[in-house]
N, C-alpha and C positions, 0 to 999 in steps of 0.2 A: 511476882515476876521472878523467874529463875535466871541468874546471871553468872557467867563464868568470868573470873578476873585473873588475868595473867600479870606476872610481876608483883604478886600480892605480898611479897616479903619486904617491900620498900616501906619507908616511913610514911610517904604520901599515901600509899595504898592502905596501910594499916589504919590510918586516920579516916580514910574514905570508907573502908569497910565498917568501922564503928558507927559512922554517921548513917550509912545505908541500913544497917541492922536496927538502929534506933528508930527509924521511920516505920518499921514493922511491915514494909511492903515488899521485901525481897527475901528470896532464898539464894544464898551465895555459895558458889563452888570456887575454890581457890586452886589455881594451877601451881603446883610446887615443883621447883626444879632443883637447884643446888642449895638454896637457902630454905630453912624451915618457914612455912607460912601458916602454921597451925593457929587458928583463932577460934575461940569458943563460939558455938552456934553456926559454924561454917563447915561445909564438907570440903575435904582436901583430897586432891587427886594428883598423882605424880605424872609429870609430862615435860615435854621440851618442844618449843615452837619450831625447832629444826627437825622434829620427828612427827611426820604426818599421822602415823598410826595412833600415837598417844593423844594427838589433838582430836581425832575422831571420838575417842573415849571421853575426852574432856567436854566436848560440845554436845554429846548425846543428851537430849531432853532439855537443853537450854533455850531460853527465849532471846537472850542477847549476850554479847561479849563486850567486856571492858578491857581493852588491850593496853597494858602499861609496860609489859616486858620489853626490854631493849638492851643492847650492848652500848654502853656510853663511853667506855675507855678501852682502847686497844692500840697496840703498836703495829698491828697487821690490818691494813686498810680493807683487805678482802673480807675479813671477819665481820666488819660492820654490815656489809651487804648480805653476807650469808645469814646472819642472825636477824638484822633489822628488816631488810627488804624481803628476802626469801622466807624468813620466819613469818612475817606478816602475810605473805601470799599463802603460805601453808595454812595459816589460821583462817583466812578467807575461804580457802577451798574446803576446809573442814566444816565451816559454817554452812556452806552451800550443800554439802553432802548430808548434813544433819538438820537442815531446815531452820537454822538460826538466822533470823532476819535482821536484827539490829546490831550494829558494829560501831562502838565508840573507841576511837583511836587517840591515844595520848602521844602527840608528836612533840615538836619543839619549835620555839620561836627562831631557832638557829637552822631550821630546815631550809636549806639554800644551796644553790650550785656553788656558792663561794664559801660555804661553811665547812670545808674540809670533808674528809670521807664520812664522818658521822653525819654532818649536815646534809650531804647529798644522799646518804642512805635513808635518812628520814624523809627527805623530799620525794624520793622514788617510792618509798613506802606509802606516802600520801597518795601518789598517783595510782598505786594498786588499789587502795581503798576506794578512791573516787570511781574507778572503773569496775568495781566489784559487782554492781547490781544490787548490793545490799542497801539497807536503810542506814546510812553512815553519818557519823559526826566526827570531825577532826578537831582536836583541841591542841592549842600551841601554848604551853606555859613558857614563861620567861625565867628569870633567875629566882627560883623559889627558895625561901629561907625560913628557918624556924627551929624549934628544939630538935636536937640530935642530927641536924643536917650540917655536915662538916664541909661540903663543897660549895663552890660559888661564893655567895655572900657570906656564908659561914666561915669560909677560909679567909676572906678579906677581913672579917671581924677579928679572927685570930691574928692575922698580920698586924692589924692596927693596935691590938692589945699588946703584942710582944716585940714588934720591930720598930726601931727608931726611923728606919729608912724603908719606904714602901716602893717596890719596883713597879713601874708603869711602862707598858709596851707602847712605843711610839709616843704621840703627844697626848694620849688619853682622851681624845675627843669622841671616840666611839661610845655608843650609849648602852646603858643597861636600864631595865625596868623592873626593879626588885618587887616581888610579890610575896606576901606572907602566906604560909602554908595553909592556914585555916580558910583564907579567902579562896584559894584554889580548890580545896576540898569541897567547900560549900557550893561552889560553882559547878563542879563536876556532878555532885549529887543532884542539883537542880536539873541538870541536863539529862541525867540517867532517868530521873523521875518523870520526864516529859516525853512520852512516846511520839508525840506529834512533831517534835523538833528533829528534823532529819536533813541530810544533805547540806550541811553548813560547815565552814571552816571558821573557828572562833579563837581569838587570842585570849589567853589568860595571863595578862601582864599586870603590873602595878599601875597606879594612876599617874605616875611620873616617869618621864623619859630623861635619864640623867647621864651626862658624860661620866666616863669612868673616873677621871681625876676628881670630879665633884663628889662622887660616891665616897672616895677616900676621905675627902675633907669633911663630909657630913658624918661619917662614922667616927672620925677623930673628935669632932665637936661633941657628938653624943656621948662618947666614952671619956670625954674631958681629958684628952691627951694631945700633945703637940707632935706631929709627925711630918717628916720631910719626904717628898716624892723624888725618886730617881727615874729619869726618863731614859728608856733603853731603845735604841734604834730597832726598827722592826726586823731588819735583816740579821742583827745580832741575836735578837730574841728567838727568831726561827732557827738559826744555827744552833744556839744553845739548847733549845728544846729537842731538836733532832739528835744532837750528840748525846744528851741525857737519856733520850729514849733508846738509842742504840746500845748504850752502856747499861741500860736498865737501872738508872739512878732515879730513885723516887717514883712517882706515878706519872711522869711526863709521857705524853703521846704526841705524835707529829701533827695531829689536826687541832691541837689546842689553840694555836695562834690564829689560824683562819676562822675557827669557830668564835673566837673572841671578837675579831675585827669585822666580820661580815655584817652587811647591812641587814637589819631585822625590821619586820613589820610589827610594831608594838602598839598599834592603835586598838583600843578596846571599845570603841563606840558601838560597833556591831554587836558585840557581846552584851553590852549594857542595854541595848535595845531589845534583845531576845530573852534575857533572863535578868533577875535582880542581881546586879554585879556592881559593887561599890568597894573595891579593895582599899586597904589601908595605905597611907603614905609611909615612907621608909621609917621615920622616927616613931610613928604609931605602932608599926610592926615590931620595931626593936624593943619598945617598952614591953610588949607581950613576950617577946623572945627572951630578953635578958633580965 
């Protein structure tokens, strides 16, 4: 089977590519944009999901597309929709023109009307996929962590290692569902290898749904350190992030707080019914990671 992979330079994609190649069932073409995506045994083609002509070249002769490319951090809300929603539509249109039937879309558990511009752009991208007429699968990973992944849980681990006081937005009751990278990769590979699995939205979350404040406590216990939490009112956190974003301090973006606080569907029962999916608990993944 011939598959085009977008966003192939990410850590998640590189592990997935290795697993798919190991199966011996796939010929892979990687869409390379700004970052180098050169992997031995894979064809590489230059392109941009905002450039329809380049997508036609990329989709030529492919049986399926695995769409991982996305804009995840921006101070310009319109850019999320230009890249994520319209870019996904461009790729769908190219698939139709080039008779590519299967479309696997990596979305996010934060795809939500309440998840800020990023979350809404992913939700509207999902709508485009569902309405495409292709044989689609939508996958929603939660907080993926593992080697070389410095955001999300990786950043929290760095905070707990290095800071005596850990900032918590609001009361910390909003939940995370950390999932180890290898569990996500193996699940995606299973789905790609099953051509009969179509028209499903599946969550790729961890086996636990954990309040943010408890995640900090469990990381502290695992790392054998004592840390204090500082609870920051939501309005102050939003104001601080907005000001930092305007002043271009650090990597803050205005949608970070709503993305963190929005309600998320983290139920994996449907996923576990359709594929073999038994992700590691947090401490089990941390032992692999650290």
